[in-house]
C-alpha positions in Angstrom: 97.7 60.3 91.6 95.4 62.9 93.3 94.7 65.9 91.1 93.8 69.4 92.1 92.2 71.8 89.5 93.5 75.4 89.7 91.6 78.2 87.9 94.6 79.8 86.3 92.7 82.8 85.0 91.0 83.8 88.3 92.2 86.7 90.4 93.9 90.1 89.9 97.3 88.6 89.1 96.3 85.8 86.9 97.8 83.8 85.3 101.3 84.8 86.5 100.9 84.5 90.2 98.4 81.6 90.0 100.7 79.5 87.9 103.7 80.3 90.2 101.7 79.4 93.2 100.6 76.1 91.7 104.2 75.3 90.8 105.4 76.3 94.3 102.9 73.9 95.8 104.0 71.1 93.5 107.6 71.6 94.5 106.7 71.4 98.2 104.9 68.1 98.0 105.1 65.1 95.7 101.8 63.4 96.4 99.6 65.2 93.9 99.4 66.8 90.4 97.6 69.9 89.2 95.3 70.8 86.3 95.5 74.4 85.2 92.5 75.7 83.4 92.6 78.8 81.2 94.4 80.3 78.2 96.8 77.6 77.2 99.4 79.8 75.6 99.5 82.2 78.5 99.7 79.4 81.0 102.5 77.6 79.2 104.4 80.8 78.8 104.3 81.2 82.6 105.3 77.6 83.2 108.5 78.1 81.2 109.6 80.6 83.9 109.6 77.9 86.6 111.1 74.6 87.4 108.8 71.7 88.3 108.0 68.1 87.3 106.0 68.9 84.1 104.6 65.3 84.1 102.5 66.5 87.1 101.0 69.4 85.3 98.1 69.3 82.8 96.9 72.4 81.0 93.3 72.5 79.8 92.6 75.3 77.3 89.5 77.6 78.0 88.4 80.4 75.7 86.5 82.4 78.3 87.0 84.1 81.7 84.4 85.0 84.3 85.2 88.4 85.8 84.0 90.4 88.8 81.8 92.4 86.5 79.8 89.4 85.4 76.5 88.4 87.1 77.5 85.1 88.7 74.4 83.0 87.9 74.3 84.2 84.3 78.0 83.8 83.8 78.0 80.2 85.1 75.2 79.4 82.6 76.5 81.3 79.6 80.3 81.1 79.9 80.5 77.3 79.7 84.1 77.4 78.4 85.4 79.6 81.2 88.3 78.5 83.3 86.1 78.4 86.4 83.2 76.4 84.9 85.5 73.9 83.1 87.4 73.5 86.3 84.4 72.8 88.4 83.0 70.3 85.9 86.3 68.5 85.9 86.1 68.3 89.7 82.6 66.9 89.5 83.2 64.4 86.7 86.8 63.1 87.2 87.2 60.7 90.2 90.9 61.4 90.4 90.3 65.1 91.0 90.0 65.9 94.7 89.8 69.6 94.9 89.4 73.0 93.1 91.1 76.3 93.8 90.2 79.7 92.4 91.0 83.3 93.2 88.3 84.5 90.8 84.9 86.1 91.4 83.7 85.0 94.9 80.1 85.1 93.7 80.8 83.0 90.7 82.8 80.4 92.7 80.0 80.2 95.3 77.3 80.0 92.6 79.2 77.6 90.5 80.0 75.4 93.5 76.3 75.1 94.4 75.0 74.7 90.8 77.7 72.4 89.4 79.0 70.5 92.5 75.9 70.5 94.8 75.5 70.5 98.5 76.1 67.6 100.9 72.8 66.0 101.8 71.3 67.8 104.8 73.4 71.0 104.4 71.1 74.0 104.6 73.7 76.6 103.4 77.3 76.1 102.4 79.7 78.5 104.1 83.1 80.1 103.5 85.6 79.3 106.1 89.1 80.9 106.2 91.8 80.3 108.7 92.8 83.4 110.7 96.3 83.4 112.3 96.1 83.7 116.1 98.3 84.6 119.0 98.8 80.9 119.8 100.7 80.4 116.5 97.9 78.4 114.9 94.7 79.6 113.3 91.1 80.2 114.1 88.5 79.1 111.6 86.0 81.8 110.8 82.7 80.3 109.5 80.9 82.0 107.7 82.8 85.0 106.2 80.5 86.1 103.4 78.6 83.4 101.7 75.4 84.0 103.7 74.6 87.6 104.6 71.2 86.6 106.1 71.1 83.5 108.3 68.8 81.4 110.5 69.8 79.9 113.8 69.9 76.4 112.2 72.4 77.7 109.6 74.8 78.8 112.4 74.5 75.5 114.2 75.5 73.7 111.0 78.4 76.1 110.4 79.7 75.1 113.8 79.5 71.4 113.0 81.1 71.8 109.5 83.9 74.0 110.8 84.5 71.6 113.6 84.8 68.8 111.0 87.3 71.0 109.0 89.4 71.6 112.1 89.6 67.9 112.8 90.2 66.8 109.2 92.5 69.4 107.9 94.3 70.6 111.0 94.4 67.5 113.2 92.7 69.2 116.1 91.1 66.4 118.1 88.7 68.5 120.2 88.1 71.9 118.5 86.8 74.7 120.8 83.8 76.3 119.1 82.6 79.8 119.9 79.7 81.9 118.6 80.7 85.4 117.4 78.5 88.1 118.9 78.7 91.4 120.9 79.5 89.9 124.3 80.5 86.7 126.0 77.4 86.5 128.3 74.9 83.9 127.2 72.0 86.5 126.9 74.0 88.8 124.5 73.2 89.3 120.9 70.0 89.6 118.9 67.3 86.9 118.5 69.3 85.1 115.8 72.4 84.7 118.0 70.5 83.9 121.1 68.6 81.1 119.3 71.8 79.9 117.6 73.5 79.8 121.0 70.7 77.6 122.3 71.0 75.2 119.4 74.8 75.0 119.5 74.6 74.1 123.2 72.5 71.1 122.2 74.7 69.8 119.4 76.5 66.6 120.4 80.0 65.9 119.4 81.3 69.5 119.4 82.9 71.5 122.3 80.8 74.6 122.3 82.4 77.2 124.7 79.7 79.9 124.3 79.8 83.4 123.0 83.0 85.1 121.9 83.8 88.6 120.8 85.7 89.9 117.8 89.0 90.1 119.6 88.8 86.4 120.5 89.2 85.4 116.8 92.9 86.2 117.0 93.6 86.4 120.7 91.1 84.0 122.3 91.3 80.3 123.1 89.0 79.1 120.4 89.6 77.0 117.2 86.3 77.9 115.5 84.4 81.2 115.4 80.8 80.7 114.2 79.3 83.8 112.5 76.6 84.9 110.1 78.2 85.9 106.7 77.6 89.6 107.2 79.3 89.9 110.5 82.0 87.4 109.5 82.9 89.4 106.4 83.2 92.6 108.4 85.4 90.9 110.9 87.6 89.4 108.1 88.0 92.8 106.3 88.7 94.5 109.7 91.5 92.0 110.4 92.9 92.5 106.9 92.8 96.3 107.4 94.5 96.0 110.8 97.3 94.0 109.3 97.9 96.5 106.5 97.7 99.4 108.9 100.3 97.9 111.3 102.6 97.1 108.4 102.3 100.6 106.9 102.8 102.4 110.3 105.9 100.3 111.1 107.3 101.0 107.6 106.9 104.7 108.1 108.3 104.7 111.6 111.4 102.8 110.7 112.1 105.1 107.7 111.9 108.2 109.9 115.6 108.7 110.6 119.0 106.9 110.8 118.4 105.7 114.4 115.0 104.1 113.5 116.6 102.5 110.4 119.3 100.9 112.6 116.6 99.8 115.1 114.8 98.1 112.2 117.8 96.1 111.3 117.9 94.8 114.9 114.2 93.9 114.9 113.7 92.9 111.3 113.2 89.2 112.0 110.5 89.9 114.7 108.8 92.5 112.5 108.6 90.1 109.5 107.1 87.5 111.8 104.5 89.9 113.0 103.7 90.9 109.4 103.3 87.3 108.4 101.2 86.6 111.5 98.7 89.4 110.5 98.5 88.2 106.9 95.7 85.7 106.9 96.1 85.1 103.2 99.3 83.2 103.8 97.3 80.6 105.6 95.6 79.9 102.3 92.1 80.5 101.0 88.6 80.1 102.4 87.3 76.5 102.0 83.7 76.4 100.8 82.2 74.0 103.5 79.1 72.0 102.7 79.7 71.1 99.0 80.1 67.5 97.8 83.7 68.2 96.8 86.5 70.3 98.1 86.4 73.9 96.8 88.9 76.6 98.0 88.3 80.3 97.3 91.5 82.3 97.5 91.5 86.1 97.9 91.1 88.0 94.6 94.4 89.8 95.1 96.2 86.5 95.9 99.8 86.1 94.9 101.8 82.9 94.7 102.5 83.0 98.5 98.7 82.5 99.0 97.9 80.3 96.1 100.4 77.6 97.1 99.0 77.0 100.6 95.5 77.1 99.0 96.4 74.2 96.7 97.9 72.3 99.7 94.7 73.1 101.7 92.7 71.3 99.0 95.1 68.4 99.0 94.9 68.0 102.8 91.2 68.5 103.0 90.6 65.7 100.4 93.2 63.3 101.9 91.9 63.7 105.4 88.3 63.0 104.3 86.8 66.4 105.0 83.6 65.7 103.1 83.1 62.3 104.8 83.7 63.9 108.2 81.1 66.6 107.6 78.6 64.0 106.4 79.1 61.9 109.5 78.9 64.8 111.9 75.8 66.3 110.2 74.2 62.8 110.4 74.4 63.1 114.2 72.8 66.6 114.1 69.6 65.4 112.6 67.3 66.9 110.0 66.9 70.7 110.1 64.4 73.0 108.5 65.1 75.7 106.0 
């Protein structure tokens, strides 16, 4: 049976919410099992609070935890018995393991992924790619959202190819529409990086490149993939997160204002909850780390069970739908690129 490793000690609410999320994922699907890495006694204590098929749960004890205060490269090398390092090694060495999920330190997950798992042949830079809910009721893949603050045009071209492959493999989109995130839709807009990346993406065969897009198009435009450098993508992601929290907070204040507004809330509760969920990109799952030889999903550090469960299922679907193989084949058609 397919196994997914979950870093039970990574994240602000570990291990409580991580374990609950893993169990929720198990209870939704029967085609995989999980390996929980971390403090064995703490994990088992949390497991006792939930019902699930325990035969599909393996707990691997780890004596160390990598925190956000640790220097990623040093931590990966020195904390060899950490839940993150042990989990990534299990992913690399066990053929039955198809994916890894962690809400721990982003820097450590990225560093560990490159150092311990390695890049797919030909990949210049791996990229983080979350799914952002959009007005069409689906999601737009934002690639990159923080792994690469400084980019070259060739990196952005590969991001487009890898995210296109992800949209096909994990979401079943036959012909993903790919746009380049910049400061205007006209072809000449953007700095030298984006102008040169635009020219490269136009030449890539096998993807439907629709040209430049603006930030608003991530959630409201007709694209399936938004290609970005990691710096701009991270700002866009955090802005979307802040927008969602702001809308939720303002609505909460307004509907508590008086009796009439409270009654209005009761009438519109269903629609408001749908809007809140639509603005919460974390409920789509985590950010998959595209470009590695194995499936690695990075969940938000403040993830609760409602985000961990879809992150685990993301890993399942990405593996079963041959994401890595799809990226390899599509990059093969792109040809060799220079660093």
